[in-house]
Each structure stands twice: as C-alpha cells, then as structure tokens.
N, C-alpha and C positions, 0 to 999 in steps of 0.2 A: 426196529432199523438193524439191518447188518452193516458195514463198514469194511471196505474193500480198498487194497490199496497195490499197485503191482509197478514195474520198471520194465520198461521196452527199451531198442535200440533203435537210434533213426542214423540212415546214412548221410556223411559228413555235410553232401552238399543238396540234402534234400531239407532244410528247415524249413524252406519259405513255402516250398509245393505242398509239405505234410499240413502246415496253418491252410494254406489257400485248400485244399480237399477238405479240410476239414470245418471250411468256414460254408462251402458250399455242399456239404453233409447229407447224404442221400435221404429225403423226406421219410422213407419206408422204414429205414432203420431206425430214424428218430421215433418212431408211432412204434415200430420191435422194442425197443430199449424200454419206453413207458408203458408200453403194454406188458412186460413183463419184470415189472416194477422199479425200473433203475429213475434213482433220484441223482439230483446235486453232481451230476459225472462231470468232471476235469480233467483236463489233461497238461503239462506243465512241460517245458522244455528246458532240461540244464545244456546250452548249448557249447557250453566248453565241454562236456565229457560226452556228448549225441546221446543222453539219454531221454527217455521221456518217464513221468511220471501221473499213474492216472490214479483218480481217487473215484470213488464210485458208493453208494448209498444203494443197497438192495433191501427188498422184503425180501425173499428167503433164496437158498442157495441152490434149490432144484432150480426155480423158475428163472433166475439167473443165466445155471449152464444152459437152459435150455434154447437162452438166445442163441446159441454157436450152431444151431441144426435148421436155424430158418434161414431164408433164401436171400434177404437184405444181407443179413450179415456175413452169408456165403461169398454174397456177390461183393460188399463191401472187401473183406479179406482179399478177393483178387484183386483189388483196384487197389489196393495199397502193398502187396508185397514187390511191390518193383523200386518202394522207397526208403524199406527197412528188413532187416532181418527178419523172416521168417519158416514156418514151419513147413513140413510138406503139405500139408490139406491148406498152405495158406494164410492159417492163423498165425499173430506176429509171435514172436519169442519173446516171453516175459516170463518174469517173476515175481511172483504173490510175496510181499511182505508182511511183517510180523508186527501187528501192533502194542506198543511198550509206554505209549502216554496217549491220552483222551482229557479232553477239559472242555466242556460245556458252557 
C-alpha cells in the first residue's frame, strides 16, 4: 500500500459548505475511488489557515492517476471549483507532501 498526502486551500467563507458537500459525496465517486484502489481516505481542515490536508492509501499510482479521467471525478471537480482554488480543468490546486516519518 502506498501512502499519499497533499494540501489544498479552501475559500475562507466555505468551510461549512466543503464539509456539507463531503457529507453528501456523490456515491458514484465513492465507487470510483474504491474501484481504483483508494483506502483510508481522509481530509482534515486547518480552519485558521484555510488549508485542507488530504491523506489516502492507494494500491498503485497508475490506478490512482486514472481516477482523474473518470466522469465521476470530473463532475465532482466541477461541483467543488466554486469553493476552493482550482486549475483550469477544475481540479483542486494541490501540493504533494513528502513523507518524513511513519510509525506502524
């Protein structure tokens, strides 16, 4: 299992909306994530700095990267782009974090 972490930004006035949308996540997106080998996916909010910390365990980089090409993912990105900084393709602007410590 590969562990991935990243940070994204959230618009300061959209914290509650971000949580609401994830509480009601598209079932088809959940299916896509699971079908592409995503496990233990968590997102945490740092409300003071308007940052989101995402952590996911994946089975392979290739399968994880393929999620972005699915209709469900592209629909989700379009749905979320109004509450967080996004790229031209509606994907959230994110920065990968490098692992520096792990305790099993």
